[in-house]
C-alpha atoms as a printed R data frame, in Angstrom:
    type eleno elety resid chain resno       x      y       z
1   ATOM     1    CA   MET     A     1   0.000  0.000   0.000
2   ATOM     2    CA   GLN     A     2   2.875  2.366   0.776
3   ATOM     3    CA   THR     A     3   4.258  1.999  -2.778
4   ATOM     4    CA   ARG     A     4   0.865  2.125  -4.562
5   ATOM     5    CA   LEU     A     5  -0.352  5.340  -2.900
6   ATOM     6    CA   PRO     A     6   2.415  7.609  -4.241
7   ATOM     7    CA   ARG     A     7   1.926  6.103  -7.718
8   ATOM     8    CA   LEU     A     8  -1.825  6.755  -7.527
9   ATOM     9    CA   LEU     A     9  -1.235 10.345  -6.459
10  ATOM    10    CA   LEU     A    10   1.261 10.825  -9.286
11  ATOM    11    CA   THR     A    11  -1.240  9.433 -11.842
12  ATOM    12    CA   LEU     A    12  -4.013 11.737 -10.616
13  ATOM    13    CA   THR     A    13  -1.670 14.724 -10.744
14  ATOM    14    CA   LEU     A    14  -0.656 13.946 -14.342
15  ATOM    15    CA   LEU     A    15  -4.299 13.539 -15.405
16  ATOM    16    CA   ALA     A    16  -5.205 16.874 -13.861
17  ATOM    17    CA   ALA     A    17  -2.301 18.588 -15.620
18  ATOM    18    CA   LEU     A    18  -3.289 17.024 -18.939
19  ATOM    19    CA   THR     A    19  -6.894 18.227 -18.540
20  ATOM    20    CA   GLN     A    20  -5.694 21.754 -17.785
21  ATOM    21    CA   THR     A    21  -3.407 21.697 -20.841
22  ATOM    22    CA   ARG     A    22  -6.218 20.606 -23.138
23  ATOM    23    CA   ALA     A    23  -8.474 23.331 -21.807
24  ATOM    24    CA   ALA     A    24  -5.747 25.909 -22.310
25  ATOM    25    CA   VAL     A    25  -5.272 25.046 -25.986
26  ATOM    26    CA   GLN     A    26  -8.980 24.995 -26.867
27  ATOM    27    CA   THR     A    27  -9.738 27.123 -29.879
28  ATOM    28    CA   PRO     A    28 -11.729 30.333 -29.333
29  ATOM    29    CA   ALA     A    29 -14.578 28.894 -31.416
30  ATOM    30    CA   ARG     A    30 -14.745 25.740 -29.288
31  ATOM    31    CA   ARG     A    31 -14.700 27.827 -26.084
32  ATOM    32    CA   ALA     A    32 -17.500 29.956 -27.486
33  ATOM    33    CA   ALA     A    33 -19.521 26.873 -28.412
34  ATOM    34    CA   ALA     A    34 -19.090 25.477 -24.918
35  ATOM    35    CA   GLY     A    35 -19.925 28.795 -23.316
36  ATOM    36    CA   GLY     A    36 -23.602 28.633 -24.190
37  ATOM    37    CA   GLY     A    37 -24.066 32.034 -25.823
38  ATOM    38    CA   ASP     A    38 -26.266 32.377 -28.891
39  ATOM    39    CA   THR     A    39 -24.643 32.943 -32.270
40  ATOM    40    CA   VAL     A    40 -26.970 34.193 -34.987
41  ATOM    41    CA   VAL     A    41 -25.815 33.386 -38.528
42  ATOM    42    CA   PHE     A    42 -27.085 35.490 -41.443
43  ATOM    43    CA   ALA     A    43 -26.885 34.957 -45.199
44  ATOM    44    CA   VAL     A    44 -25.617 38.094 -46.947
45  ATOM    45    CA   SER     A    45 -26.592 38.723 -50.578
46  ATOM    46    CA   LYS     A    46 -25.916 41.497 -53.059
47  ATOM    47    CA   SER     A    47 -28.124 42.472 -55.998
48  ATOM    48    CA   GLU     A    48 -28.777 45.566 -58.081
49  ATOM    49    CA   ALA     A    49 -31.114 46.738 -55.310
50  ATOM    50    CA   GLY     A    50 -28.313 46.624 -52.726
51  ATOM    51    CA   VAL     A    51 -27.048 44.335 -49.958
52  ATOM    52    CA   THR     A    52 -29.421 42.419 -47.681
53  ATOM    53    CA   MET     A    53 -29.093 39.829 -44.941
54  ATOM    54    CA   GLU     A    54 -31.468 37.140 -43.736
55  ATOM    55    CA   PRO     A    55 -31.191 34.943 -40.618
56  ATOM    56    CA   VAL     A    56 -30.159 31.368 -41.320
57  ATOM    57    CA   VAL     A    57 -29.902 29.778 -37.888
58  ATOM    58    CA   ILE     A    58 -29.348 30.460 -34.200
59  ATOM    59    CA   TYR     A    59 -26.494 28.305 -32.903
60  ATOM    60    CA   ARG     A    60 -27.157 27.660 -29.228
61  ATOM    61    CA   ARG     A    61 -25.089 25.370 -26.988
62  ATOM    62    CA   GLY     A    62 -24.344 22.906 -29.767
63  ATOM    63    CA   THR     A    63 -27.827 22.917 -31.262
64  ATOM    64    CA   PHE     A    64 -29.206 24.503 -34.439
65  ATOM    65    CA   VAL     A    65 -32.318 26.558 -33.668
66  ATOM    66    CA   LYS     A    66 -34.673 28.071 -36.251
67  ATOM    67    CA   PRO     A    67 -35.109 31.862 -36.247
68  ATOM    68    CA   PRO     A    68 -38.569 32.947 -34.999
69  ATOM    69    CA   ILE     A    69 -40.066 33.359 -38.464
70  ATOM    70    CA   GLU     A    70 -43.142 31.207 -37.927
71  ATOM    71    CA   ASP     A    71 -43.367 31.764 -34.176
72  ATOM    72    CA   SER     A    72 -45.568 34.360 -32.521
73  ATOM    73    CA   GLU     A    73 -45.589 37.920 -33.787
74  ATOM    74    CA   ALA     A    74 -44.126 38.988 -30.456
75  ATOM    75    CA   ALA     A    75 -41.129 36.642 -30.891
76  ATOM    76    CA   ALA     A    76 -40.508 37.862 -34.431
77  ATOM    77    CA   ASN     A    77 -40.763 41.505 -33.346
78  ATOM    78    CA   ALA     A    78 -38.337 40.887 -30.479
79  ATOM    79    CA   PHE     A    79 -35.837 39.328 -32.895
80  ATOM    80    CA   VAL     A    80 -36.126 42.275 -35.285
81  ATOM    81    CA   LYS     A    81 -35.728 44.779 -32.441
82  ATOM    82    CA   GLU     A    82 -32.599 43.035 -31.149
83  ATOM    83    CA   TYR     A    83 -30.798 42.007 -34.328
84  ATOM    84    CA   PHE     A    84 -32.057 44.395 -37.008
85  ATOM    85    CA   ARG     A    85 -31.802 47.671 -35.177
86  ATOM    86    CA   ALA     A    86 -30.266 50.415 -37.298
87  ATOM    87    CA   GLY     A    87 -26.515 50.752 -36.812
88  ATOM    88    CA   ARG     A    88 -25.898 47.278 -35.412
89  ATOM    89    CA   GLN     A    89 -22.728 45.826 -36.873
90  ATOM    90    CA   TYR     A    90 -21.786 42.210 -37.581
91  ATOM    91    CA   ARG     A    91 -18.617 40.471 -38.661
92  ATOM    92    CA   LEU     A    92 -18.695 39.287 -42.265
93  ATOM    93    CA   LEU     A    93 -17.183 35.900 -43.115
94  ATOM    94    CA   SER     A    94 -16.178 34.528 -46.495
95  ATOM    95    CA   GLY     A    95 -14.697 31.073 -46.896
96  ATOM    96    CA   GLY     A    96 -15.039 30.595 -43.143
97  ATOM    97    CA   GLY     A    97 -12.815 33.534 -42.185
98  ATOM    98    CA   GLU     A    98 -12.631 37.289 -41.627
99  ATOM    99    CA   ALA     A    99 -13.788 39.376 -44.571
100 ATOM   100    CA   GLY     A   100 -15.081 42.680 -43.149
101 ATOM   101    CA   THR     A   101 -18.297 43.911 -41.568
102 ATOM   102    CA   VAL     A   102 -21.932 44.599 -42.370
103 ATOM   103    CA   THR     A   103 -23.993 47.339 -40.742
104 ATOM   104    CA   VAL     A   104 -27.788 47.304 -40.521
105 ATOM   105    CA   VAL     A   105 -29.525 50.188 -42.309
106 ATOM   106    CA   LYS     A   106 -33.103 49.160 -41.574
107 ATOM   107    CA   TYR     A   107 -35.462 46.232 -41.300
108 ATOM   108    CA   ALA     A   108 -36.960 45.494 -44.706
109 ATOM   109    CA   GLU     A   109 -40.735 45.298 -44.397
110 ATOM   110    CA   GLN     A   110 -42.087 42.576 -46.666
111 ATOM   111    CA   GLY     A   111 -45.445 41.264 -47.750
112 ATOM   112    CA   CYS     A   112 -44.266 37.656 -47.512
113 ATOM   113    CA   THR     A   113 -43.066 35.822 -44.437
114 ATOM   114    CA   GLY     A   114 -39.368 36.147 -43.670
115 ATOM   115    CA   LEU     A   115 -37.010 38.451 -41.833
116 ATOM   116    CA   ASN     A   116 -34.664 40.622 -43.878
117 ATOM   117    CA   ALA     A   117 -32.601 43.741 -43.324
118 ATOM   118    CA   GLU     A   118 -30.984 46.197 -45.654
119 ATOM   119    CA   VAL     A   119 -27.278 46.511 -44.818
120 ATOM   120    CA   THR     A   120 -24.090 48.134 -45.987
121 ATOM   121    CA   ALA     A   121 -21.007 45.960 -46.440
122 ATOM   122    CA   GLN     A   122 -17.375 46.855 -45.915
123 ATOM   123    CA   THR     A   123 -15.574 43.832 -47.289
124 ATOM   124    CA   SER     A   124 -12.730 42.581 -49.415
125 ATOM   125    CA   ALA     A   125 -14.843 39.605 -50.485
126 ATOM   126    CA   ARG     A   126 -16.585 39.443 -53.805
127 ATOM   127    CA   LEU     A   127 -20.368 39.600 -53.416
128 ATOM   128    CA   GLY     A   128 -23.097 39.404 -56.021
129 ATOM   129    CA   GLY     A   129 -25.036 36.979 -58.155
130 ATOM   130    CA   GLN     A   130 -24.482 33.416 -56.933
131 ATOM   131    CA   VAL     A   131 -21.712 34.494 -54.538
132 ATOM   132    CA   GLN     A   132 -22.919 35.126 -50.994
133 ATOM   133    CA   ALA     A   133 -21.295 35.418 -47.580
134 ATOM   134    CA   LEU     A   134 -22.196 34.934 -43.926
135 ATOM   135    CA   ALA     A   135 -22.510 37.427 -41.088
136 ATOM   136    CA   VAL     A   136 -22.271 36.311 -37.454
137 ATOM   137    CA   SER     A   137 -23.088 37.855 -34.102
138 ATOM   138    CA   SER     A   138 -20.168 36.008 -32.471
139 ATOM   139    CA   ALA     A   139 -16.895 37.799 -31.744
140 ATOM   140    CA   THR     A   140 -14.868 34.567 -31.868
141 ATOM   141    CA   ILE     A   141 -16.203 32.294 -34.614
142 ATOM   142    CA   GLY     A   142 -14.375 32.530 -37.948
143 ATOM   143    CA   ARG     A   143 -11.286 34.417 -36.807
144 ATOM   144    CA   GLN     A   144  -9.005 32.529 -39.172
145 ATOM   145    CA   THR     A   145  -8.112 33.501 -42.713
146 ATOM   146    CA   GLY     A   146 -10.883 32.629 -45.135
147 ATOM   147    CA   SER     A   147 -10.470 30.209 -48.041
148 ATOM   148    CA   ARG     A   148 -12.778 30.708 -50.998
149 ATOM   149    CA   ARG     A   149 -11.862 31.003 -54.667
150 ATOM   150    CA   ALA     A   150 -12.885 30.031 -58.159
151 ATOM   151    CA   PRO     A   151 -11.831 26.489 -59.141
152 ATOM   152    CA   THR     A   152  -8.899 25.900 -61.439
153 ATOM   153    CA   ASP     A   153  -9.545 24.509 -64.924
154 ATOM   154    CA   ALA     A   154  -8.505 21.040 -63.756
155 ATOM   155    CA   GLU     A   155 -10.717 21.221 -60.655
156 ATOM   156    CA   ARG     A   156 -13.655 22.386 -62.745
157 ATOM   157    CA   ALA     A   157 -13.200 19.603 -65.296
158 ATOM   158    CA   SER     A   158 -13.098 16.975 -62.534
159 ATOM   159    CA   ALA     A   159 -16.254 18.342 -60.858
160 ATOM   160    CA   LEU     A   160 -18.195 18.527 -64.122
161 ATOM   161    CA   GLY     A   161 -17.321 14.940 -64.985
162 ATOM   162    CA   LEU     A   162 -18.517 13.746 -61.577
163 ATOM   163    CA   ALA     A   163 -21.696 15.829 -61.833
164 ATOM   164    CA   ARG     A   164 -22.549 14.330 -65.230
165 ATOM   165    CA   ALA     A   165 -21.982 10.863 -63.783
166 ATOM   166    CA   ALA     A   166 -24.314 11.703 -60.883
167 ATOM   167    CA   TYR     A   167 -27.030 12.775 -63.305
168 ATOM   168    CA   SER     A   168 -26.651  9.540 -65.260
169 ATOM   169    CA   LYS     A   169 -26.797  7.511 -62.040
170 ATOM   170    CA   ASN     A   170 -30.112  9.227 -61.218
171 ATOM   171    CA   GLY     A   171 -31.663  8.171 -64.512
172 ATOM   172    CA   VAL     A   172 -31.179 11.323 -66.589
173 ATOM   173    CA   GLY     A   173 -30.617 10.441 -70.249
174 ATOM   174    CA   ALA     A   174 -27.403 11.188 -72.108
175 ATOM   175    CA   ALA     A   175 -29.043 13.794 -74.354
176 ATOM   176    CA   LEU     A   176 -30.217 15.777 -71.335
177 ATOM   177    CA   VAL     A   177 -26.914 15.373 -69.477
178 ATOM   178    CA   LYS     A   178 -25.252 17.229 -72.347
179 ATOM   179    CA   LYS     A   179 -27.450 20.234 -71.465
180 ATOM   180    CA   MET     A   180 -26.077 20.448 -67.913
181 ATOM   181    CA   GLU     A   181 -25.269 23.974 -66.717
182 ATOM   182    CA   VAL     A   182 -23.263 25.097 -63.696
183 ATOM   183    CA   GLY     A   183 -25.108 27.275 -61.214
184 ATOM   184    CA   ASN     A   184 -22.069 27.831 -59.039
185 ATOM   185    CA   LEU     A   185 -18.821 25.988 -58.370
186 ATOM   186    CA   THR     A   186 -16.594 27.083 -55.506
187 ATOM   187    CA   ALA     A   187 -13.261 25.873 -54.149
188 ATOM   188    CA   THR     A   188 -12.884 26.153 -50.375
189 ATOM   189    CA   ASP     A   189 -10.890 24.411 -47.643
190 ATOM   190    CA   LEU     A   190 -13.466 22.866 -45.300
191 ATOM   191    CA   ASP     A   191 -11.124 21.113 -42.866
192 ATOM   192    CA   GLY     A   192  -8.104 23.417 -42.745
193 ATOM   193    CA   ASP     A   193  -5.672 20.876 -44.166
194 ATOM   194    CA   GLY     A   194  -4.592 23.104 -47.056
195 ATOM   195    CA   ASN     A   195  -6.376 20.955 -49.649
196 ATOM   196    CA   PHE     A   196  -9.444 22.544 -51.201
197 ATOM   197    CA   GLU     A   197 -12.822 20.839 -51.467
198 ATOM   198    CA   LEU     A   198 -15.300 21.825 -54.198
199 ATOM   199    CA   VAL     A   199 -18.964 22.721 -53.650
200 ATOM   200    CA   GLY     A   200 -21.192 22.945 -56.699
201 ATOM   201    CA   SER     A   201 -24.761 23.316 -57.918
202 ATOM   202    CA   PHE     A   202 -25.929 22.227 -61.366
203 ATOM   203    CA   GLN     A   203 -29.154 22.243 -63.358
204 ATOM   204    CA   ILE     A   204 -30.698 20.801 -66.488
205 ATOM   205    CA   GLU     A   205 -33.841 22.280 -68.038
206 ATOM   206    CA   ASN     A   206 -35.963 20.027 -70.235
207 ATOM   207    CA   ASN     A   207 -38.223 22.166 -72.415
208 ATOM   208    CA   THR     A   208 -39.888 19.389 -74.382
209 ATOM   209    CA   GLY     A   209 -43.261 19.804 -72.656
210 ATOM   210    CA   GLN     A   210 -42.850 16.858 -70.280
211 ATOM   211    CA   ALA     A   211 -44.260 17.177 -66.763
212 ATOM   212    CA   GLU     A   212 -40.819 16.851 -65.185
213 ATOM   213    CA   ASN     A   213 -38.727 19.563 -66.785
214 ATOM   214    CA   SER     A   214 -36.129 20.522 -64.180
215 ATOM   215    CA   TYR     A   215 -33.231 18.458 -62.836
216 ATOM   216    CA   THR     A   216 -31.110 20.005 -60.092
217 ATOM   217    CA   LEU     A   217 -28.013 18.732 -58.364
218 ATOM   218    CA   PHE     A   218 -25.960 19.856 -55.377
219 ATOM   219    CA   MET     A   219 -22.630 18.196 -54.595
220 ATOM   220    CA   ILE     A   220 -19.632 18.370 -52.293
221 ATOM   221    CA   PHE     A   221 -16.415 17.001 -53.795
222 ATOM   222    CA   GLU     A   222 -13.415 15.951 -51.693
223 ATOM   223    CA   PRO     A   223  -9.802 15.537 -52.881
224 ATOM   224    CA   GLU     A   224  -8.759 12.010 -53.772
225 ATOM   225    CA   GLY     A   225  -5.452 11.175 -55.401
226 ATOM   226    CA   GLY     A   226  -4.908 13.726 -58.129
227 ATOM   227    CA   GLY     A   227  -8.598 14.510 -58.514
228 ATOM   228    CA   PHE     A   228 -11.835 14.462 -56.553
229 ATOM   229    CA   LYS     A   229 -14.567 12.123 -55.369
230 ATOM   230    CA   PRO     A   230 -18.255 12.823 -54.623
231 ATOM   231    CA   ALA     A   231 -18.695 13.240 -50.867
232 ATOM   232    CA   LEU     A   232 -22.337 14.359 -50.925
233 ATOM   233    CA   THR     A   233 -24.938 14.281 -53.693
234 ATOM   234    CA   TRP     A   234 -28.427 15.819 -53.527
235 ATOM   235    CA   PHE     A   235 -30.641 15.381 -56.597
236 ATOM   236    CA   HIS     A   236 -34.137 16.655 -57.413
237 ATOM   237    CA   ARG     A   237 -36.405 16.449 -60.436
238 ATOM   238    CA   GLY     A   238 -39.734 18.192 -60.866
239 ATOM   239    CA   GLY     A   239 -41.861 20.736 -62.666
240 ATOM   240    CA   GLU     A   240 -42.434 24.362 -61.837
241 ATOM   241    CA   GLY     A   241 -44.831 23.742 -58.960
242 ATOM   242    CA   ASP     A   242 -42.525 21.295 -57.151
243 ATOM   243    CA   SER     A   243 -39.186 22.701 -58.251
244 ATOM   244    CA   ALA     A   244 -36.293 22.719 -55.795
245 ATOM   245    CA   ALA     A   245 -32.645 23.680 -55.954
246 ATOM   246    CA   ARG     A   246 -29.764 24.051 -53.520
247 ATOM   247    CA   GLY     A   247 -26.703 26.260 -53.764
248 ATOM   248    CA   LEU     A   248 -23.768 27.194 -51.561
249 ATOM   249    CA   VAL     A   249 -24.065 30.238 -49.323
250 ATOM   250    CA   ASP     A   250 -20.736 29.718 -47.542
251 ATOM   251    CA   GLN     A   251 -18.959 27.665 -44.906
252 ATOM   252    CA   VAL     A   252 -18.233 28.303 -41.216
253 ATOM   253    CA   ASP     A   253 -16.973 26.195 -38.313
254 ATOM   254    CA   LEU     A   254 -19.661 26.886 -35.707
255 ATOM   255    CA   ASP     A   255 -18.741 24.219 -33.155
256 ATOM   256    CA   GLY     A   256 -14.966 24.631 -33.364
257 ATOM   257    CA   ASP     A   257 -14.244 20.996 -34.232
258 ATOM   258    CA   GLY     A   258 -11.948 21.968 -37.109
259 ATOM   259    CA   VAL     A   259 -14.348 20.995 -39.906
260 ATOM   260    CA   ALA     A   260 -16.643 23.705 -41.243
261 ATOM   261    CA   GLU     A   261 -20.376 23.316 -41.626
262 ATOM   262    CA   VAL     A   262 -21.595 23.968 -45.176
263 ATOM   263    CA   VAL     A   263 -24.468 26.464 -45.324
264 ATOM   264    CA   VAL     A   264 -26.714 25.991 -48.343
265 ATOM   265    CA   GLY     A   265 -29.656 27.972 -49.671
266 ATOM   266    CA   GLY     A   266 -32.774 26.055 -50.669
267 ATOM   267    CA   ILE     A   267 -34.918 27.599 -53.426
268 ATOM   268    CA   TYR     A   268 -38.474 26.447 -54.172
269 ATOM   269    CA   TYR     A   269 -41.433 27.600 -56.284
270 ATOM   270    CA   GLU     A   270 -42.518 30.435 -53.968
271 ATOM   271    CA   SER     A   271 -40.232 30.135 -50.953
272 ATOM   272    CA   ASN     A   272 -36.702 29.602 -49.711
273 ATOM   273    CA   ASP     A   273 -34.916 28.135 -46.706
274 ATOM   274    CA   TYR     A   274 -31.457 27.086 -45.566
275 ATOM   275    CA   VAL     A   275 -29.836 23.699 -45.076
276 ATOM   276    CA   ILE     A   276 -26.698 23.021 -43.029
277 ATOM   277    CA   TYR     A   277 -24.494 20.028 -43.772
278 ATOM   278    CA   LYS     A   278 -22.039 18.703 -41.206
279 ATOM   279    CA   LYS     A   279 -19.462 15.955 -41.495
280 ATOM   280    CA   ARG     A   280 -20.101 13.180 -38.978
281 ATOM   281    CA   GLN     A   281 -18.183  9.902 -38.878
282 ATOM   282    CA   GLY     A   282 -16.764 10.577 -42.329
283 ATOM   283    CA   ARG     A   283 -20.110 11.397 -43.979
284 ATOM   284    CA   TRP     A   284 -21.761 14.713 -44.848
285 ATOM   285    CA   VAL     A   285 -25.257 14.785 -43.347
286 ATOM   286    CA   SER     A   286 -27.994 17.395 -43.097
287 ATOM   287    CA   VAL     A   287 -28.247 18.656 -39.505
288 ATOM   288    CA   TYR     A   288 -30.589 21.601 -40.018
289 ATOM   289    CA   GLN     A   289 -33.261 22.979 -42.333
290 ATOM   290    CA   GLY     A   290 -35.072 26.243 -41.640
291 ATOM   291    CA   GLY     A   291 -35.075 30.006 -41.961
292 ATOM   292    CA   GLY     A   292 -35.999 31.748 -45.170
293 ATOM   293    CA   GLY     A   293 -39.616 32.483 -45.980
294 ATOM   294    CA   GLY     A   294 -42.266 32.368 -48.649
295 ATOM   295    CA   CYS     A   295 -45.439 33.908 -50.040
């Protein structure tokens, strides 16, 4: 007993020191996620009418919570009063990292459901068309350098070949596959290893008068060897009334685990929402769908 007791005390001391060391090297994002404070994530878009932002999700203690769009009027009004008050400033992220700020001008009154604000953007990131960004209420999330760029010719060729194969696998004929168009294709480093993943959206329009005349595809491609492999494939076919498409908004590591969540915009016949994909046990899975609005 006299020899075991000192060894036990030494083991406990080493375990305590190791725990303290791990806590000390936690990333700011992981500390923020563990701290329990709300982080509101907004999608930022630019058009000819100006720059707007719309709430995507409220990240709360490791959970993804929908903004109060369909809740009571009082809840929606409280959200607008808190987060859309004129002059409030948010950090703008592009490619998961620092890219400037956005400042609220005013809440945009709308006839349809949804919560939007007009904003001004001070950013080095390119905004407009299919290229969006994220704004966050957190002071710690996304402090690293962002990684978002257009794909190289070789990257683009690899992604297009895999997208055509995905269409064929989903029963789309060869003649239609030749009509495939790229909605958006972005290169971004999702796991911070220096190797870029690709995120793309594609569409095929069939104007032959058939009931099903739209084929949409959303994919995440991961590096493999000298090229890429499909890591996630979402496919939809339908007519105007049941049309659906998904496209990249941006990426951000909300929980601080070192792998970014992919924030995607969902577009439907008369509405929109947002989908968040997260990598779990080696697979990209949908962990959230909400936000947006519709008429």
